[in-house]
N, C-alpha and C positions, 0 to 999 in steps of 0.2 A: 504494500500500500504506500502510495506516495504521500509524503508529509505536506502540511499546509505551506511550509516555507518553500518546498520544491515547486508546488503548484503555483505559488505566487509569482514565480519568475516567468510563468507562461500566461498569466492572466493580464488583461488590460489594467492599467494603473487604477482606473476608477473602481473596478471590481476588487482589486487587491486592497484598496483603501477602505472598502466596505467591511472588512473583517477586522474587528477590534483586537484580535489576537495577533495581528501582523504589524510589524514596524511601519509598513507603508501607510497604515491607517493613521498612526499617531504623528508621523513626521511632519505633514503640512501644518497641523495644529500647533505642534510644539515649536516649529520654525517660526510661525506667526507670533506666538507668545514670546519666544526668545528675541525676535526682532523688536517687539514692543518694549520688552524689558531693557534692551540695549539702548533704545531711543529715549526711554525715561531716564536712564543714567546719564546719557549725553545731555539731556535737557537739564538735569540737576546740576551738572558741571557748568553749563552755560549760565544758568540762573545764579549759581554761586558766584561766578565771575561778575555778573551784573550787580549782585548785592554787594560784593566786595568793593566795586568801584564807587557805589553810592556811599558806602561806609567811609571810604577814603575821603570822598568829597566832604562828608559831614565832619570828619575829624579835622580836615584842613580849615573848615569854616568856623568851627566852634572855638571859643577861647580855651586856653590851657586849663585842663582839669574838668571841663564840662562834658567831654565826650563820654567818659565812663558812666555818667549819670543816665545815659540812654539804655543801660542794661539792668536787668532785674537783680543781678548779683552785686550791684554797687551798694555801698553803705547808705547813700542818700540818692536813690534813683528818682527820676522824674515820674510824675503820674502817668500811668499807662506804659511804663518802660517795656522795652523789647524782652521777649521771653528767653532769647538766647543769652549765653554768658559772654562776657567781654573776651574771655580767652578764645572761645569759638569764633567770635567775630574777628579777632586778630588773625586767626588761621585763614579765614576766608579772604581777609584783606591781603594777607601774604600771597595767596594764590593769585588774586586779581592784580596785585602790584608787580608781578613778574611779567615783563614784556613778552617773554617767550611763550607763556601760557595764554596771555590775553590776545596773542596773535591768532587771528581766525584761520590763517593758513595751516596752523599746527593742530587744529581742533581734533581731527580724525587720527592723529598720531599719538594723542595722549590717552592714558588710561582713564576710565570713567570714575573710578573710586576716588572720592575726595581726599581720603587720608593718604593715598598713594601720590596724588597730585600735590598735596601739601609738602610731602618729602621732597618732591622734585622742585617745588617752589623755593626751597631753601638753598638751591643752587643759584649761582649768578645767571642772569639772562643769557649772556654769550655762551657760557658753558652748557646750559640747558639746550640752547638752540643748536649747538654743535652736536650734542647727544641725539637730538631729534633727527637732525639731517643725516647722521651716520647710522640711524636705525637702532641705536641702543635703547631709545625710548619707544615702546610699542603699546598699542591699545590693550594687549593682554598682559602687560607688565604687572608683576606682583609687588607688594609693598616692600618685601625683603629685597627685591632687585633694585627698587628705587632707592632704598637706604644705602645699598652697596654702591650704587652709581654716585650718590651724593658724597659718600666718603671717598670714593675714588677721585672725584672732581676736587674735593678739598685737599687731598694729598698732592695733587698735581699743581695746585695754586702756589705761586711764589709770592711770599709776603702778602697774602690777600688782605685787602682793605675791607673791613666790616661794612656791609651795606646797611644803611639805616632803613629800617622798615618804615613804610609810609603809614603804618598803622598805629602801633601802640608803644613804641620805645619809651616815650616820656610818660605813658600812663601806667605801664606795668613794669616797675623796677624788678630786678631779679629777686625772686622769693624761693628759698630752698624748699619750702613746702610744695610749691608747684612742681618742682623737679621730682620730688618724692612721689607725688601723685601720678605724674606722667610715667615714671619708671614702674610704679605699681600696676598701672593700667597695661603697659606693654608686657610686663612679666606675667600678669594675670591672663592676658590673651594667649601668650605663648604657652603657658601651662595648660590652659584649657584645650588648645589645639593638640598639644603633646599627649594629653590624657585621652583625647578622642582617637588618636592614632594608635595608642598603646593602652587600651582599657583593661590592663591586667591588675589583679589585686596587689601584686608586688610593687608595681609602679605607683599605684595609688598610695600604698603605705609609705613608700619613699617620699612622695610629695607631702604627705601629712607630717612626716618627720622633719622635712625641710621647713615647713610652716611653723612647727613647734620650735625649731631651732631659732628662727627669726624672732618669734615671740620671746624666747629666752634672752636673746640679745637686747631686745627693747626693754625687757625687765631689768637687765643689768645697767642700761643707760639711765633709767629712772632712779 
């Protein structure tokens, strides 16, 4: 007896697509959903750039110290303050402020994930443009690859001059707490992904021991 998959190769596409047990049935629907998803991500990046440009304009127009009041996490926010945090707004402004990213000619070469694009935005515009033109920056680029490219570009720079962000340099002085929070978030995501790849009891116990060790260190600091 011939299998359904064997028969499907001899059936017209429309007939093959009518059988829900065949890949040919699902492919058109999934392709359409995938295309819509990709378009929504592209739209999100475009809207993030537009938002970042408006935030930059607001920052430049407002007196010193007033920009932070636009956000709900400020100590004295204005009435109806934006729901986003100032830190998130600064990330969006960093993305929009990089000329290589805001260049419409590069739109299709950039990854759609905002976190990945933010890592790329930390590169200088000339370095990022060169990476895009050389094919190092791709739409399917992972965040790990973006971080590696950023570190590579930083290593090649000769006495790099720190670029002043058009966003929040004078609003957000360095706070070690922010760095701890960022490291915690990055490490937490890594640990979650690692446990999903290695869901064994031994690995989970090792992770628990590591967390307990960190808690012990904090207890000694106190």
